[in-house]
C-alpha positions in Angstrom: -11.3 -20.9 32.0 -8.8 -21.4 29.1 -10.5 -18.6 27.2 -9.4 -16.1 29.9 -5.7 -16.8 29.1 -6.0 -16.3 25.4 -6.6 -12.8 23.9 -9.6 -12.4 21.7 -8.2 -11.6 18.2 -11.2 -12.7 16.2 -13.1 -9.4 16.7 -12.0 -6.2 15.2 -10.7 -4.9 12.0 -7.0 -4.7 13.0 -6.8 -8.1 14.6 -3.3 -9.7 14.6 -2.1 -13.1 15.4 0.3 -11.9 18.1 3.4 -12.6 16.1 5.9 -10.3 14.5 5.8 -10.0 10.7 8.7 -7.7 9.8 8.7 -8.3 6.0 5.0 -7.7 5.8 5.1 -4.6 8.0 7.9 -3.2 5.9 6.0 -3.8 2.7 2.9 -2.2 4.2 4.8 1.0 5.2 6.6 1.2 1.8 3.3 0.7 -0.1 1.6 3.4 2.0 4.4 5.9 1.6 4.6 5.3 -2.2 0.8 5.4 -2.5 0.5 8.7 -0.7 3.5 10.2 -2.6 2.0 9.1 -5.9 -1.5 10.3 -5.1 -0.3 13.8 -4.0 2.2 14.3 -6.8 -0.4 13.2 -9.4 -2.4 16.4 -8.6 0.4 18.4 -10.3 0.8 18.1 -14.0 4.5 18.7 -14.0 5.3 15.9 -11.5 4.0 13.1 -13.8 7.3 11.3 -13.8 7.4 11.1 -10.0 3.7 10.1 -9.7 3.8 7.4 -12.4 7.0 5.8 -11.1 6.1 5.8 -7.4 2.6 4.5 -8.4 4.1 1.7 -10.4 6.5 0.7 -7.7 3.8 1.0 -5.1 1.5 -1.3 -7.1 4.3 -3.9 -7.3 5.2 -3.8 -3.7 1.6 -3.7 -2.6 0.7 -6.7 -4.8 3.6 -8.7 -3.4 2.8 -7.6 0.2 -0.8 -8.6 -0.3 0.2 -12.0 -1.6 2.3 -12.8 1.5 0.2 -10.9 4.1 -1.0 -12.7 7.1 -3.3 -10.5 9.1 -6.3 -8.3 8.3 -4.4 -5.2 9.5 -1.8 -5.8 6.9 -4.3 -6.4 4.1 -6.3 -3.3 5.0 -3.3 -1.0 4.9 -2.0 -2.6 1.7 -5.4 -2.1 -0.1 -5.4 1.6 0.9 -1.8 1.9 -0.4 -2.6 0.0 -3.6 -5.6 2.2 -4.3 -3.6 5.4 -3.8 -0.8 4.0 -5.9 -3.2 3.0 -8.6 -4.8 6.4 -8.8 -1.5 8.2 -8.8 -0.1 5.9 -11.4 -3.0 6.3 -13.8 -3.1 10.1 -13.3 0.6 10.2 -13.9 0.2 8.2 -17.1 -2.5 10.6 -18.2 -0.3 13.6 -17.6 2.7 12.3 -19.5 3.6 8.8 -18.5 6.7 7.1 -17.3 9.2 8.7 -19.7 7.7 12.2 -20.2 5.7 11.7 -23.4 4.1 15.1 -23.7 
């Protein structure tokens, strides 16, 4: 009957270990916000500075967050944020780069 006392965290995509991870959760939220900002601003040619810088910082925070992540939930969100940051960064670089090259 011991299994009745323990929650089943093995099943499911967003399984957690039941512990608080404030640093990892903060990096997850920062990476998602930077990724979404970078992706959306990359759609506008004149906002290439914002999209390239937020994308670069989002890639850095997402990589570090992924390195220290503990749960699948954190890794899933970080990969989504990293993908959006990467797309925004590369489109921002194509539109003028980090320092306004065009």
